[in-house]
C-alpha positions as CSV (number, residue, x, y, z in Angstrom):
1,X,-0.2,-0.2,-0.1
2,X,1.3,3.6,-0.7
3,X,1.5,6.3,1.8
4,X,-1.9,7.7,1.1
5,X,-3.9,4.9,1.6
6,X,-2.3,3.8,5.1
7,X,-2.7,7.7,6.5
8,X,-6.6,7.4,5.3
9,X,-6.6,4.0,6.8
10,X,-5.1,5.6,10.1
11,X,-7.8,8.7,9.9
12,X,-10.9,6.0,9.8
13,X,-9.1,4.1,12.3
14,X,-8.5,7.7,14.3
15,X,-12.3,8.4,13.7
16,X,-13.8,5.0,14.6
17,X,-12.3,5.2,18.0
18,X,-13.8,8.8,18.7
19,X,-17.0,7.5,17.4
20,X,-16.6,4.0,20.1
21,X,-15.4,6.7,23.0
22,X,-18.3,8.7,22.2
23,X,-21.2,5.7,21.6
24,X,-19.4,4.3,25.1
25,X,-20.0,7.7,26.5
26,X,-23.4,7.9,25.4
27,X,-24.4,4.8,26.8
28,X,-23.1,5.6,30.3
29,X,-24.7,9.1,30.2
30,X,-27.7,7.0,29.2
31,X,-27.3,4.5,32.1
32,X,-26.5,7.7,34.6
33,X,-29.8,9.3,33.7
34,X,-32.1,6.2,34.0
35,X,-30.6,5.9,37.4
36,X,-31.0,9.7,38.5
37,X,-34.8,9.2,36.7
38,X,-35.4,6.5,39.3
39,X,-33.8,8.1,41.8
40,X,-36.5,10.9,41.5
41,X,-39.6,8.8,41.3
42,X,-38.3,7.3,44.5
43,X,-37.7,10.3,46.0
44,X,-40.8,12.0,44.7
45,X,-42.4,8.4,45.9
46,X,-41.5,9.3,49.1
47,X,-42.8,12.4,49.5
48,X,-46.1,11.5,48.6
49,X,-45.8,8.8,51.1
50,X,-45.0,11.1,53.5
51,X,-48.2,13.5,52.6
52,X,-50.5,10.7,52.8
53,X,-49.1,9.5,56.4
54,X,-49.7,12.9,57.8
55,X,-52.8,12.9,56.4
56,X,-54.2,9.7,57.7
57,X,-52.4,10.7,61.3
58,X,-54.6,13.9,61.0
59,X,-57.7,12.2,60.1
60,X,-56.7,9.7,63.4
61,X,-56.5,12.5,65.3
62,X,-59.5,14.4,63.7
63,X,-61.9,11.6,64.2
64,X,-60.9,10.8,68.0
65,X,-61.4,14.7,68.8
66,X,-64.7,14.1,67.7
67,X,-65.3,11.1,70.0
68,X,-64.3,13.4,72.9
69,X,-66.9,16.2,71.6
70,X,-69.6,13.4,71.7
71,X,-67.8,12.1,75.2
72,X,-67.7,15.3,76.7
73,X,-71.2,16.1,75.4
74,X,-73.1,13.1,76.9
75,X,-71.0,13.2,79.9
76,X,-72.0,17.1,80.5
77,X,-75.6,15.8,79.9
78,X,-75.9,12.5,82.3
79,X,-77.0,11.8,84.7
80,X,-79.3,14.8,84.5
81,X,-79.2,15.7,88.2
82,X,-75.2,15.4,88.6
83,X,-73.4,15.3,85.4
84,X,-70.2,13.4,85.4
85,X,-68.2,16.9,83.7
86,X,-69.3,20.5,83.8
87,X,-71.0,20.7,80.0
88,X,-69.2,24.1,79.3
89,X,-65.6,21.8,79.2
90,X,-66.7,20.6,75.8
91,X,-64.8,24.2,74.6
92,X,-61.7,22.0,75.1
93,X,-62.1,19.3,72.4
94,X,-63.8,21.9,70.4
95,X,-61.2,24.6,70.7
96,X,-58.5,21.6,69.5
97,X,-60.9,21.0,66.3
98,X,-60.7,24.3,65.0
99,X,-56.9,24.1,66.0
100,X,-56.7,20.7,63.6
101,X,-58.9,23.0,61.2
102,X,-56.2,25.4,61.2
103,X,-53.5,22.9,60.7
104,X,-55.2,21.7,57.7
105,X,-55.3,25.2,55.9
106,X,-51.9,25.5,56.8
107,X,-51.4,22.3,55.4
108,X,-52.9,23.4,52.3
109,X,-51.0,26.6,52.0
110,X,-47.6,24.7,52.3
111,X,-48.9,22.8,49.5
112,X,-49.5,25.9,47.3
113,X,-46.0,26.8,48.3
114,X,-44.6,23.9,47.0
115,X,-46.4,24.2,43.5
116,X,-43.8,27.2,42.9
117,X,-41.0,24.6,43.7
118,X,-39.1,25.1,40.6
119,X,-38.5,28.6,40.5
120,X,-37.4,28.7,44.5
121,X,-33.9,30.0,45.2
122,X,-32.0,28.5,48.1
123,X,-33.6,30.6,51.3
124,X,-37.1,29.7,49.8
125,X,-36.1,26.0,50.0
126,X,-35.2,26.6,53.8
127,X,-38.0,28.1,54.1
128,X,-40.2,25.4,52.7
129,X,-38.1,23.0,55.3
130,X,-39.1,25.2,58.2
131,X,-43.0,25.0,57.4
132,X,-42.9,21.5,57.1
133,X,-41.1,22.0,60.6
134,X,-43.3,23.8,62.0
135,X,-46.3,21.9,60.1
136,X,-44.9,19.0,62.1
137,X,-44.9,20.7,65.1
138,X,-48.4,22.0,64.8
139,X,-49.9,18.5,64.4
140,X,-48.1,17.2,67.2
141,X,-49.5,19.7,69.4
142,X,-52.8,18.7,68.6
143,X,-52.4,15.5,69.4
144,X,-51.2,16.6,72.9
145,X,-54.1,18.4,73.4
146,X,-56.2,15.5,72.8
147,X,-54.4,13.2,74.8
148,X,-55.0,15.7,77.7
149,X,-58.6,16.0,76.8
150,X,-58.8,12.3,77.1
151,X,-56.8,13.0,80.4
152,X,-59.0,15.6,81.7
153,X,-61.9,13.4,80.9
154,X,-61.0,9.7,82.4
155,X,-60.0,12.0,85.8
156,X,-63.3,13.4,86.1
157,X,-65.4,10.1,85.0
158,X,-63.4,8.1,88.1
């Protein structure tokens, strides 16, 4: 072979080597994108599960509080001559119910705030985290108030 043909074959060989490197890089990037996409889906699913769990717990606390309202109402009127608790004490579980409605409203506002997540800066991301922390504390406080109402009820019945 002459020198020109050898030079052309070397150029073709170099070009093929570059194409192979690009193809391998594209395959690795594709695998990386698949892993990142899978991770993003897992994170999104986890966030959905957290929200569902929060909603279920909050619903149970709300239902428990409604039972407390009924118990306060019944024990505040029965027996007629000497009720077990004073009827005005029904205000405690009712105030707790109003507090839980406020917590639900705050949760709706947090969702509204989170809807604009794609335009957030780092300060807004931190604020979102703080809102979630405050919301969790308020929910725990509401649970604590419900338990206090139950203890008050038990103490007055015994």
